[in-house]
C-alpha positions as CSV (number, residue, x, y, z in Angstrom):
1,M,194.3,66.6,208.3
2,R,193.5,65.9,204.7
3,I,190.6,64.2,202.9
4,T,191.0,62.7,199.3
5,H,189.5,60.4,196.7
6,P,190.8,57.1,195.4
7,Q,192.7,57.2,191.8
8,A,190.5,54.0,190.8
9,A,187.8,52.4,192.1
10,F,187.7,51.0,195.9
11,Q,186.4,47.6,196.5
12,G,184.3,48.1,193.0
13,I,183.2,51.6,194.5
14,A,183.3,54.6,192.2
15,P,186.0,56.8,193.5
16,E,183.9,59.7,193.4
17,N,182.1,58.0,196.1
18,V,185.1,57.2,198.7
19,F,187.1,59.1,200.8
20,F,190.7,58.5,202.4
21,V,191.6,60.8,205.2
22,A,195.2,61.3,206.3
23,S,197.1,63.3,209.2
24,D,198.9,66.5,208.2
25,Q,201.9,64.3,208.8
26,Q,200.3,61.9,205.7
27,I,199.9,59.1,208.4
28,Q,196.6,57.7,206.8
29,L,193.7,57.3,209.3
30,G,190.9,55.5,207.6
31,T,188.3,55.3,204.6
32,G,185.1,55.8,203.9
33,Y,182.4,55.4,201.1
34,V,178.8,56.0,200.2
35,M,176.4,53.4,197.9
36,Q,173.4,54.6,196.1
37,F,170.7,52.0,195.4
38,F,167.1,51.7,195.1
39,Q,164.5,49.8,196.9
40,G,161.2,50.9,196.6
41,E,159.4,47.5,197.4
42,L,160.8,47.4,201.0
43,Y,160.7,51.0,201.7
44,P,158.3,52.8,199.3
45,E,158.1,55.8,201.1
46,R,162.1,56.6,200.4
47,P,162.9,54.3,197.4
48,N,166.6,56.0,197.2
49,H,168.8,54.3,199.4
50,L,172.4,56.0,200.2
51,F,174.5,54.0,202.4
52,L,177.8,55.1,204.0
53,Q,180.7,53.1,205.8
54,I,183.1,55.2,208.1
55,D,186.3,52.9,209.0
56,C,188.7,55.5,210.6
57,Q,189.9,57.0,213.5
58,P,187.6,58.6,215.9
59,S,189.4,61.6,215.4
60,A,188.7,62.1,211.8
61,R,184.9,60.5,211.9
62,A,183.2,64.1,211.6
63,L,185.5,64.8,208.8
64,M,184.7,61.8,207.1
65,F,181.0,62.0,207.9
66,G,180.9,65.7,206.5
67,A,182.6,64.6,203.4
68,L,180.1,61.7,203.1
69,L,177.2,63.5,203.7
70,A,177.9,66.3,201.2
71,R,178.6,63.2,198.3
72,A,175.1,61.9,199.3
73,Y,173.6,65.1,199.0
74,Q,175.2,65.0,195.2
75,L,173.9,61.8,194.7
76,K,170.3,62.7,195.8
77,A,170.3,65.7,193.2
78,Q,170.5,63.1,190.2
79,H,167.1,61.9,191.7
80,P,165.2,64.9,193.0
81,E,161.9,63.3,192.5
82,L,162.9,60.0,194.7
83,P,162.7,60.7,198.5
84,A,166.1,59.6,200.0
85,R,167.4,58.2,203.2
86,L,171.1,58.1,204.4
87,Y,171.9,55.2,206.8
88,T,174.4,53.2,208.1
89,Q,175.1,50.1,210.1
90,V,176.2,49.3,213.4
91,S,176.1,46.8,216.1
92,P,173.8,47.5,218.6
93,D,176.6,47.3,221.4
94,D,178.7,49.7,219.7
95,L,177.6,52.7,221.8
96,Q,180.2,55.1,221.2
97,L,179.6,54.6,217.6
98,L,175.9,55.3,217.6
99,R,176.3,58.0,220.2
100,F,178.5,59.6,217.2
101,Y,176.0,59.2,214.5
102,E,173.5,60.5,216.6
103,S,175.4,63.3,217.4
104,C,175.4,64.1,213.5
105,G,171.9,64.3,213.3
106,M,170.9,60.6,212.7
107,K,168.1,58.9,214.3
108,N,168.7,55.4,215.6
109,D,165.1,54.4,214.7
110,D,165.3,51.5,212.5
111,G,167.3,48.1,212.4
112,E,167.2,44.8,212.1
113,D,165.1,42.5,214.8
114,L,164.8,39.1,215.2
115,F,161.5,38.1,216.6
116,R,159.9,34.8,217.8
117,F,156.5,33.7,217.2
118,L,154.4,30.0,217.7
119,P,153.6,28.4,214.2
120,P,150.3,30.3,213.4
121,P,147.3,27.7,212.7
122,G,146.8,27.0,209.1
123,V,146.1,24.2,206.4
124,P,148.3,23.6,203.6
125,Q,146.0,24.8,200.8
126,A,145.8,28.2,198.6
127,P,143.2,30.4,198.4
128,M,140.1,29.9,196.2
129,G,141.8,30.4,192.6
130,M,145.1,29.7,193.5
131,T,147.4,26.7,194.0
132,F,150.0,25.7,196.8
133,A,153.2,24.2,195.8
134,S,156.8,24.0,196.4
135,V,158.8,26.5,194.5
136,P,160.7,24.8,191.4
137,L,164.4,24.8,192.3
138,Q,165.6,21.7,190.4
139,D,167.8,23.6,188.1
140,E,170.2,26.7,187.9
141,A,168.0,28.5,186.1
142,S,164.8,28.1,188.7
143,Q,166.8,28.4,191.3
144,N,168.4,32.0,190.2
145,A,164.7,33.1,189.2
146,F,163.9,32.2,192.8
147,L,166.8,34.1,194.2
148,S,165.8,37.4,191.7
149,R,161.9,37.5,192.8
150,L,163.3,37.5,196.5
151,N,166.2,40.0,196.2
152,A,163.7,42.6,194.7
153,Q,162.2,42.4,197.9
154,R,165.6,42.8,199.8
155,I,168.5,45.1,201.0
156,Q,171.1,42.4,201.3
157,P,170.3,39.9,198.3
158,F,170.8,36.0,199.2
159,T,173.0,34.1,196.8
160,R,172.8,30.7,195.3
161,D,175.7,29.4,197.8
162,Y,173.3,30.5,201.2
163,L,170.1,28.9,199.2
164,Q,172.4,25.6,198.4
165,L,173.2,25.6,202.2
166,W,169.7,26.1,203.2
167,Q,168.5,23.1,201.1
168,Q,170.6,20.9,203.1
169,Q,168.9,21.9,206.5
170,Q,166.2,19.7,208.0
171,H,163.1,21.8,208.0
172,F,164.2,23.8,204.4
173,M,160.8,24.4,202.7
174,A,160.4,27.1,199.8
175,L,156.7,27.5,199.1
176,G,154.4,30.0,197.3
177,F,150.6,30.6,196.5
178,Y,150.2,30.7,192.1
179,R,147.6,32.0,190.1
180,N,148.1,30.7,186.3
181,G,151.4,29.8,187.1
182,Q,152.6,33.1,188.4
183,P,153.7,33.9,192.1
184,V,151.5,35.7,194.2
185,S,153.3,35.3,197.4
186,E,156.5,33.1,198.3
187,C,158.3,32.4,201.1
188,I,161.6,30.2,202.5
189,L,162.2,28.6,205.6
190,T,164.9,26.4,207.1
191,G,165.8,25.0,210.5
192,A,166.1,21.9,212.5
193,G,164.7,20.0,215.4
194,S,161.8,21.8,217.0
195,S,162.5,25.4,215.4
196,A,162.6,27.0,212.2
197,T,163.2,30.5,210.5
198,L,161.4,32.3,208.3
199,L,164.0,33.7,205.9
200,M,162.1,35.7,204.0
201,I,158.5,36.0,202.5
202,Y,157.0,38.4,200.0
203,T,153.5,39.1,198.1
204,R,153.5,40.6,195.0
205,S,152.5,44.3,195.4
206,D,149.1,44.1,193.3
207,C,148.2,41.5,195.5
208,R,148.9,42.9,199.5
209,R,146.7,43.6,201.8
210,Q,144.7,40.6,201.4
211,G,146.1,38.6,204.3
212,M,148.4,36.6,201.5
213,A,151.4,36.1,203.5
214,K,149.7,35.3,207.1
215,N,147.8,32.7,204.9
216,L,151.3,31.3,203.6
217,I,153.0,31.6,207.0
218,G,149.9,29.5,208.2
219,A,150.2,26.8,205.0
220,A,154.0,26.3,205.7
221,S,153.5,25.9,209.9
222,A,150.6,23.4,209.3
223,L,153.6,21.2,207.5
224,L,156.0,22.1,210.2
225,R,154.3,20.9,212.8
226,E,153.8,17.7,211.5
227,R,157.9,17.7,211.8
228,G,157.7,18.8,215.9
229,V,158.4,22.8,215.0
230,N,157.0,24.6,218.0
231,T,159.0,27.6,217.6
232,M,159.6,29.8,214.4
233,Y,162.0,33.1,214.3
234,T,162.1,35.6,212.0
235,H,164.1,39.1,211.2
236,I,162.5,42.4,210.6
237,F,163.4,46.2,209.8
238,R,161.9,48.2,212.3
239,R,160.7,51.1,209.8
240,N,159.0,48.6,207.8
241,V,155.5,49.0,208.3
242,P,153.7,45.8,206.8
243,Q,156.5,43.7,208.3
244,V,155.9,45.2,211.7
245,A,152.2,44.8,211.3
246,L,152.5,41.1,210.0
247,L,154.6,40.1,213.3
248,R,151.9,41.8,215.6
249,R,149.2,39.7,213.7
250,L,151.5,36.8,214.6
251,N,151.8,37.7,218.1
252,G,155.4,37.6,217.8
253,S,157.7,38.6,220.6
254,F,160.8,40.8,220.2
255,V,164.1,38.7,221.1
256,R,167.0,41.3,220.1
257,T,168.3,43.9,217.9
258,V,171.0,42.2,215.3
259,T,172.2,45.4,213.5
260,A,171.0,49.1,214.4
261,L,170.2,51.2,210.9
262,P,170.6,54.6,212.1
263,G,170.1,57.5,209.6
264,M,168.5,60.1,208.3
265,D,165.9,61.2,205.7
266,L,167.5,63.9,202.8
267,D,165.2,66.3,202.1
């Protein structure tokens, strides 16, 4: 088998980060790529993220993984001061692919999990010295500003198309605690009928470990209960310690794994 780079960018990815694999008879067997980005808010202990994707025949996977791993180490070397993690995304039902990545040294110890919890008790008001208010979303500029604050805490960004779709749903809410007009903690929820989904919540880094997120969820829940909501859902990342701790405080119950994120630390 032979492995090569494309001559130009592939799906917007630099050619040096993309590999094509072919048989000795020049039959194309698939592609793979690695992408680097930085997320110090979600995973502060390993802010250098290296995401790989392999789309090729099983017979070529090991060769492709080796090429992508080598490239990942080259990318990591550009920022040696930042701890890095290489990972991929797999359906939790694809046991064959999960076993392959585990055989390559990855651990299936992270994933996006769906949790269910009851709306916690709370009152629709802010802690002392703050205000509790809806997020201003009256125009494109304010919507983009809100999305920018949310996406700074995310891996896959929210878009305005999704925001506008969520705004049409019965239980849409975008709420926050503010101090001197500046956001301290904000959340976005949606849903219909007797259930609602907490799509995202964040707290400014200098205000964490003060119960802001739980208080904001409680404030939002007070409004949702008035609408007949008795069940809430949210997604969390298994390796994100604050998210796991928050769901534990909310007595959340695991529903299912939405996406497996097997990975390995690059040291």
